C-alpha positions in Angstrom: 0.0 0.0 0.0 2.8 2.3 0.8 4.2 1.8 -2.7 0.9 3.0 -4.2 0.8 6.1 -2.2 4.4 6.9 -3.1 3.7 6.2 -6.8 0.6 8.4 -6.8 2.5 11.3 -5.2 5.6 10.8 -7.2 3.7 11.0 -10.4 2.1 14.3 -9.5 5.5 15.7 -8.1 7.3 14.8 -11.3 4.7 16.3 -13.5 4.4 19.6 -11.7 8.0 20.0 -10.5 9.3 22.1 -13.5 7.4 25.3 -12.7 8.8 28.8 -12.4 8.0 31.1 -9.5 4.7 32.9 -9.1 4.0 35.0 -6.0 0.8 33.4 -5.2 2.1 29.7 -5.4 5.5 29.5 -4.1 7.8 26.3 -3.6 6.8 26.3 0.1 3.0 26.3 -1.0 3.6 23.4 -3.4 5.7 21.6 -0.5 2.5 21.9 1.9 0.2 20.7 -1.0 2.5 17.7 -1.7 2.2 16.9 2.1 -1.5 17.5 1.9 -1.8 15.0 -1.1 0.4 12.5 0.6 -2.0 12.4 3.6 -5.1 12.4 1.5 -3.7 9.4 -0.6 -2.9 7.6 2.5 -6.2 8.1 4.2 -8.0 7.1 0.8 -6.0 4.0 0.1 -6.6 2.9 3.7 -10.4 3.4 3.3 -10.5 1.9 -0.1 -7.6 0.0 -1.4 -9.5 -1.2 -4.5 -9.6 2.5 -5.9 -5.8 3.2 -5.6 -5.3 2.3 -9.3 -8.1 4.6 -10.3 -6.7 7.5 -8.3 -3.3 6.8 -9.9 -4.7 7.3 -13.2 -6.7 10.4 -12.3 -3.4 11.8 -10.7 -1.4 11.1 -13.8 -4.1 12.7 -16.1 -4.0 15.8 -13.9 -0.3 16.0 -13.8 0.0 15.6 -17.5 -2.4 18.3 -18.0 -0.4 20.8 -16.1 3.1 19.3 -16.7 3.7 21.6 -19.8 2.8 24.7 -17.9 5.6 27.0 -17.0 4.2 28.7 -13.8 3.6 27.5 -10.3 0.0 28.9 -10.1 -0.8 26.1 -12.6 0.9 23.5 -10.3 -1.1 24.8 -7.4 -4.2 24.4 -9.3 -3.3 20.8 -10.4 -2.5 19.9 -6.7 -5.9 21.3 -5.6 -7.6 19.3 -8.4 -5.8 16.1 -7.3 -6.3 16.6 -3.7 -10.1 17.2 -4.2 -10.3 14.2 -6.4 -8.8 11.8 -3.8 -10.8 13.2 -1.0 -13.9 12.9 -3.0 -13.1 9.1 -3.2 
């Protein structure tokens, strides 16, 4: 289960890591969102391990959508979408 959590968060982090600075979404904010995503995925996988693959696919989809972006505001938006999707279950 821990591997699934790391894979989901890793995909998001890799897809969103190449962003330049924007005042409203700093590297610190992205770090906090990464922690929030990790916690959300851990809780979701604990509650429903069968959906882990589905969430991984959704995380990949959202990360891909924003990976070509050049600003951190888009990265923050992507993290927010991923977190909401995972919490929604």
